[in-house]
C-alpha angles and dihedrals in degrees: 000000000000120000122241089257090054092052092047091050092047090051089051090052089054093045094054092046100248093125133012126240089252092053090050090053091051090049091053090054091048090048093055091048095047099039094230129126118266098255092050089050092051092049095044094050092054093239091122137018131220087257090056090052089052091050091050092049090051091049090051091052093049099041126095117232108283140171113283118255112260114245122245112256117238106275090222087064095038093057132048124188093249103036141040131243117319096193137034128239110215114243114239110239120249116272111277117240113270116251115242120224118240109282096023118130131210123238088219087076093060136065111226112231112216089210089063091055090055092061096054120046121226092246090062092045092053095042094054098025096238138131126205107229110175135004135196134174095285108012141048125204111219130189110217136182087220112029090191095060100121093182091059092047091048090052092052092043093051092049098045104027088224135119110262119228108190129203122187118237132177108274097230092049089048095051091051090050092050090054093045101045099038091049090050090046092051091054092047090053089064089062093043096056110119107225090208096059115112123221148155120324117254099204106264094139110119095011109142114247096020110121121204096262093048092045090052092053095044090052090061123096100237094069091046092048094048093055092043093050093048093051095043093047093048093049092048091051090051092242117170097205141019119212120197107187130177111223104179103257095035144003116251121214115201133177126206106229120180089345095308126105115234127188108233104169147341129233128207114263093240089063094057097085094049097045092049091046091051091051093047092051091051091048094048094244127146104269093196094056111085100149100067134056114256136190130207143140142216139183131230141165122246119181090341090306119123109234128190119200123199109205127205122181123193129185111237134175094272096039139283119338120206128204119190117197110207118220113185107207092192092059110115122228116259122226126236088254090065099050099081101255117161108244095249093048093048092050091052092046091049088055091053097050090048089064117108096218140027141058128286118190128198112202136190141101125298111290096024095121099258094140091050091053092048093050092047086055092050089047088060093046097041112111139122093270096066135065104217119185129181133197112200144162098237119358100242099179125038106212127183112234096030127102102224123193122192117212113242112182091182088074094033093257098145130158090265097047092045090052092054090058094041091058087062090053096074096246126185099188126023126192117198114193094219140346101230107156145014095268093055092043093051093050091046093052091045088056093048091050094051100059105285134119108231124194121189146144134247132184107242134131097237141003100265091052090065092073094051091044091057090051089050090052089056107266109135114248093238091055091047090050095047097045105036113088101168146357123205117195118193145176132189122234130178119261118236112245106259092216100056109021115122138191117253145162120266118254124229090251092054092049090051092048092049092042092234129148120227089250092054091046091060088068093058127071106217124208133195141199116256104172132233140178092272093061096035089253093293096112090228135089122182130337138267132195130243113215139205114185121193110188110195109245128173093270094052092042090054092048091052092049093052092051101249115173125247095264092053092046089051093055091050092047092051092048090051094051111279113151110216131224088255091053091052091044093053090049091053091046090051093051094049095249096120141356135256089246092060096046093046089053094061103028116124111247112258092014117164129208 
């Protein structure tokens, strides 16, 4: 059990908004299972950092004695399938402003000069925790976490040749400013590139389809720098995709951040041809073909992190559009404990993946986090006693201990053909990236019927629809019923920023979107996004999944066998204990994890609690 100090520190973490009451409850359950103390569990799960612990300790020292925070009730008790919450979970207050030490300045009092940022690279700023603020002919004003750090001042002096005038700023405020201003500066550099500057050749000589004029332009530094800056900036902002779109009078560059597209810059129209050609050369696409869609990929290094980019080009009215999917190879796998499962749902899902035989499907639209959930499941199962093999297109995570196969249709290595060979490799667990057609489905079910645990994905709106979708593909209902052991439907929603979220009342539009009566709404504490410097004034930071788990029980198995439709299966699943996406969404709204706007945007039409 946790010590009194652990509990006090955990309460402080809740009070300053680092974790929610629900996350603290989940950490306590993990702690009991792992046998660690509470603080070690919080750190190990990634819910908090060492810096957060230091902040909480400081808050404990400064705070007056106050009533302890009430714990969140178990959501499985707070909700019932036919009614809303019966009790409230108190909302942790927003994080109090940090106290500055005597002599510390605030960056709000200064205007950041972009010319100063040009003189000191981001790597130096992050290494020494400093930010150039203003620059003149012979001096440079620098914000520093430690204004007495002579090594940092020497580094800036040697790079700029100017006298350094330091001011001391709170370290946390400074780190946020470094991220904000250097990211903005990187995007502005794309606009500032002079298309007449000459530079180092990039190796276009001899590339098929590159005429002399295009080769001359692609061998100039501006095009190379534009593509490099766009990719680096997107990776540093944790974007999942880059969109480069011709719009007639200009070319728009957008990043997908936390599931939402954001315009970050515009390029002149006359640069479109060169930027697209540069990307296509990197991706190994046919540079001369502009009338057909193409796919390719390339790898690069950003801040010592290996990055893979999957490139798709598409001819549009104004010219070719490119979308680059960013796959960060250095990203560590998350565990099931970090995905946002309710405790009862996670316990049930853990039971399913521990089975030796059967099929488990994860459903949802593209970009709903299905692959992350599957790999978190494999992470739990991965040990020296199991032979785990995956078939994917492409391999998004490289994991030690797994046998990973990449689909290659050029040599007839499809999901179905790969599965035929895998079954001769004595597998225990098989992951299939996606069930797309009858051949793949038949091989997958054959594997699940012959003593293997099979995990895969399917595109359906909700969990019950997976069974009817398999029958539509061509799998007999009796085989679907006998092999399928569970279906997990999921959607991704944005997390409210813990530092600026606030409790609020639901609007009429939100109640309509969530299909809630005013009486039901009184049982839910709603929260909204306000926006602060930490979340770039969006009110959101990161994403979390909503889950709907349908474990196949005798009632559902019988309904599948008799050919009931998805709506009838859904009613049976709810009556036998399935918690819907709406149920999970309302729980996360209530606990301040997300907002009504986010849940309404992904809720399945006609969903019940």
